N, C-alpha and C positions, 0 to 999 in steps of 0.2 A: 928786440927784445926775445929770450931764448924762451921757446914755446915749452910748456910743462910737460914732462915724460908721460907716457900713456901708463896707466896704472895697470899693474903686475899684483893679480890676489892669485894667491892658493889657497884651496881648500882639501884639507887632509881628513880622510874620516878612515880610522882602521877597520880591517876586514873582522867582521864577528870578534871584536875584541875581548869580550868577556871567555867566549869557546875558545879563542885563540890563545889565551893565557892558560885555560883550565889543561889544556893541549899539551902547552910547554911540562906543565907541571905532570901529566900522565899523557904520555904519546901515544899510548892504545886507543884513546879518544878518537884520534884525526881518523876521517871517513866513517865517522859513526853520527848516527842523531843524536845530538847533544840537546839539552835544555838546562840551561841556568835560569833559577830563581827559587825554586824550593822543589820539594817532592809530588809525583805524578798524583797523589792521593789528598794532596793539601789544599787549602786555600790560599789565595795568592795568583800571580800571576807571572808569565814569564817575562825573565829581564831580558834574557838574549838566548839565540837558537844558531844551531849549526847549520851551514847550506845546506848541508843532508836534512837535517830535520825540517827544514822550510819547504822542502819540497812535499811534505805533506800536509801543509799549509799552516804551519806553526808560525808564529809570529808574535813579536813583543806585545807585551800588554794583554795577551789571550791568557784566559784562566788556566790555571795548570791541570786542573781538572780534564778540561777541553782538551789539552795538548795531549794529555796521557791518552784519552780515547783516540784522538786521530792518529796517533802513534804509540802503540802499546811497549813496544822492543826499545822505545829512546830512553837513552840513558838520563837520568835528572839530577842536577847537583843543585846543591843549596849558593854555593858560590864563595868566593873569597873577595871581598872589597877591599880590606887591605892590599893585596896584591893588584888588583886593578890599577890601584891611587898609585900603586908604585910604579908599576909599567907606566902609567899615565905621564909620569913626571920625568920619565926615562926618554919617551917621545918629544915631552916637551924641550928636555935637553937639546935632544939632535935639532929641534925645530929653532932654537935660539942660536944654533952655530949658523945658520942659514941666514936669520933675519933678527932684528933685534925688536922689529915690530910683530908679535905672536897673541893673538888671540886665543885663549882655549874655550870653545863654545861648548866642552862638556867634557867628560872623562875621557872620550873616543873620538873626538873631533874638534880642528883648528883651523884657524885662517892665518896666512902669513901675507904681509903687504913685502912684495920683493921688487916693487918699484925701484930702478936705478941700479940693481945688484946684478945686472949683467957682465959688467966686470971681473966681479968675484966669480961666478956662477955659470956665465954663458946665456946664451938666448932662454926665453922662459921653458919651450921643452925641454932643452938640455939641463937646465936647472931643476924641473921637476923630476926628472930621471934621475938626477944626481941625488936628489933629497930620497925619493924613494927607495935607492939601494942604502942609503944610510939608515935609513931605518929600520930597514931589513937587517944590516949588519950589525947594529947595535943593540935591537932589541928582539930579532928572531920573530917579528912578527909582520905580517902583511897590511899594508894600506892601499887606497885609492886616492889618485891626487886630481883634481880639478883645475885648470887653469884658465882665467879669465880678466875682464877689466873691472868686474865687480865682484860682491862678495855673492851675490845672489846667484848669478851663473856659476860661477866658481863651484858653489856647493849644487847646483843639478847638475854640471859638470862630473863631479866625485861621483856620484849617485850613479852616471851612467857609465863611468870607467869602471865600475865594481866588474868582477872582482879582481883586486891586485893588479889594477892597471892606472894610465894615465891619459888624460884627455885635455888638450888644448883648444878653446874656443877662440879664435883668430881674431882679434881686434876688429872691428866693424862688421863681424858677421853674427852677431849675439842675437838679434832679432828674427833672422831667417834660420838661425838654429834652433832656436825657441820653439818656434811656428807651429812643427808636427808633435810637440809633444802634448801631453794630456794635462789639463788645468791643475790636477791635482799634484803637479812634481814642482808646484811653487811654493816654497816655503810657506807655512800658515796658512794655506788652503786646505782644509778639511772635509770632511763629508758633508756639512750644512750648506758651506758658498760652493762646494762640488755641486749639489744637488740644485741651488739657487741658480747658479749658471745654466746649469743642462736646461733647465726651464724656460731658459730664455735662449736655446738652440747654440751656448757656447761649450764645447767639447775641449777643444785644442787652444793652446797659447796663442795661438796664430788669431783664433776666431775673437779672443781676449782682446788682439792688440788692433783689431779692426775697428773696436768699438769706440765711440767719441766718450771723450773724458768725462764731459757735462752726464751725458746719460748713467755711466757707472757712480758718480758723485750723487744723482739723485737717487739711483736704486740702492747703493749701497752705503752712503757716508763718505767719510774719510779713507775708511776702508778700500772702498770703490776706486777713489784718485791713486791709492797704492795701489792696486791691481793694475791699473793702467799704466802705472810707471814699470811694476815689474814684468809685465809681458812686453816690453821693449831690453828688458834686461837691466835695470836700474835698482841699484841700493834702495827702495821708495818705503818709506814706511817706520815705523819706530823697532822693528826685528833688527835693524842695523842702524841705529842711533847712536850707538857709541864709535869710538874709532878704534882700530886695531891697534893694540898694544897700549890702551887706555886700560887702567885696572877699574874694575866696575862692581861696586860693593852690593851683595844680594841686598834684596828688599827684605826677603822674610827667610826662613829655613826651616823645614818641618820634616817629621816621620811619622809612620803610620805601623800599624803592626794588626795584622788580621788573624784572629785566632783559628787553629785548625777545626776547634768543636767551640760554639756559644759557650759562655763560663758566667759562674757567678760567683767564682772562688777569689773573694777580697785578696787574700793574700798574694794570688797570681796577677790580680789585675792592678794591684799597687805596684808590686815588685815589676810589671811591665811598663807601667809610667816612669818609673823610675831609669829605667833600663831607656827609653825613648829618650829620656830628659839629657841622660848621658849624651847620647850621639847627637843631638841638636846643640848641646852646650859644646861639644868639642869641634863642632864645626864651627859657631860661633866663635870662639877664643882663636881659630884657625886664620879667621879673618880679621883677627884685632878688634873685634867689636863686642859693644853692650847692648842686649834687650831691655826694651822698657815695656812691650806689652807681650804677655803669655795669651795661650789661646788652648784650650781643650777640645778634642774630635772624638763623640762617643757615637758609636753606632751599634743600635742592638738588633736581635734577632728579628728579620721581617725588613729590615733594610732602614728603619727610622735611625735616623740622624740628627744628632743636633750638635752646635757648637756653644763654648761659655768663652768670653775673654776675661782678660783683668790687667788692668795698669798699675806697675810695681811701683812702690813709692820711688824708687831711684833704676835706673838702669845698670845689670848686672852680667857679669858672665861667670858667675859660679853658681854651679849644679844645686845647692842648698838653697837656694832662693826661690828659684824656681818650682823646684820639688817642692817646697808649702805650699805655693800658690795653685799650683796643677793638683795636686793631691786634694786639695781644700775643694776646688772646684769640681773634683769628680765625685767627693763626698755628699755635696751639696745638690748634686745633679741626678746622682744615680740611683733610679727606684730597685731597690735591690732584688726586688722579685723579678728583676728583668734580667736576663742573660745578654752579655756583652758578645759583639761578634768582631768590635776592630775600636781602637783606641789609637789617637793622634794625638803631638804635641808640636805647635806653630809657633815661633818665635816671631817679631815683628817690631817696627819701630826703633833702628839702631842709631846707636851712635858710635863713634870712634875716641870718645871723651871719658876717661875714668871717672867714675862718681867722685863727689867732694869726700875727703876723709871723715870719717863719723868717727868720733874719740872714744866711743863706746865698744865698737866693733871694727876699729884697724887692726889691731893685733890679729882678732881671731880672720878676718878677712884675707890679709896676710899669708897666715899658714895655709887656708883654703886654695888659695892662688898657686901657692908654691906646690904643693901636693897633688893639684889638677895639671899643672903645668908636666911632673914628673909622668904622672899615670898617661897623660897624650903623648908623651914621647913613647913611651913602652908599649903604646898601644898601634903608635905607627910603626913601630920595629916588630912587633909580634905579632898584632891584628888585634881588633877591638873586643873580641870576644875572650880576651886573656884575663882582663881588670874589672872589676864592678864596683859600686857602691854597694853595701852591705844589703840595703834593700832590696836591689835587682838581682839576688842570687837566684830566686824562684823564678824570675822574668825572664833569663838568658834563652835568647834563639838567635839561630842564625841571621846576618843581615838578609833583607830582601833588597837587593840590589836593582835599578832603572837603567838602560842604555837608552838615555834621552837628553836632549838639549833642554835647556831653560827655556821655558813658555814666556813668550814674548807680551805684550801687551795686546788689548784688544784692536788697537787701533792698526796693530799690524797683522793681526792673525784673524782666521773665523772667530767669530765672536762667540762661537758656543763650542767647539771643538776642533783639536790640533789634529793636522792629518797626519 
């Protein structure tokens, strides 16, 4: 019986992706501290920072105003999400030339299963260098690639290869290579788990690998068992549940907006809700899904936050249906005397089945779907800021984009914080 070939997994991570795309638009930005996500005097958080900005301590998810204090001379940009998606599609196209098994983990990172591709592309390290050059040649963007026998080690490898490098962890050396690295390098280990491990003297992955599985399970439950596997370089835990190349539908879709100043302006609040709904519904249609549950997030001055959800009579992908439900939730739960800091819209309970035709509304729904498909195409081509429902005109604002992978389930990640 022929033994199974050794797994060869690539993890490709685009270097400072959003900033790099902005530099293609404006080459004068190169070599300067650049922050994407909004202006330095605005609320909101950093979506991405150039390596020059990172030298000042600026990082993603940091409040924009804090970033401005750390580097007052930084160049702050709102960002162009439609262009980032466009370049992400270009990168994915290159990846699929190398392997049919590709999983886009986020807009700027992906896994490739290159097992058995040696005849086409050569041994792992040579194939990785060829892919690295192809991405650069086709997109004019830099990337880093980790090569290993598991997704976990490949992902850590691409991080260690930054920037603009390639790193191959030779099969059989995974645990030895991981041992001196800090435990926070493990995907899913955030500040809470890092602190809990430090409390028992665990600071390096090698320290973690030396612990008994039973002890980790008693201490951390299922997450402890996953940690034991990860310390050995295994794809343990729900972070890696699905196979590379397997299409995975989202469990939920959401968008939020933080106002620069707390507001009681009903027209602005209503318009912003409509704009948020446009964004989540477009993403819903991109996945060919229909949502049954809608949820409103409402944060007041002082950071008090409430959420209110409603199940719709039937699943939908038409903006109108969700606008009616969300606006009613808002009006029913907003004390008009209170200023609003943040609004959010969340969709869940998806189905890929279209609702049964309703004799009273089929024609109207068909017209809505046709119009929305046309506007979606125009937004893809010219950007999401080009077209809006009439009710959203006063709520127009720049995309707040976030350079982050989808959050894993709690069985695979830090139960409180993601690192």
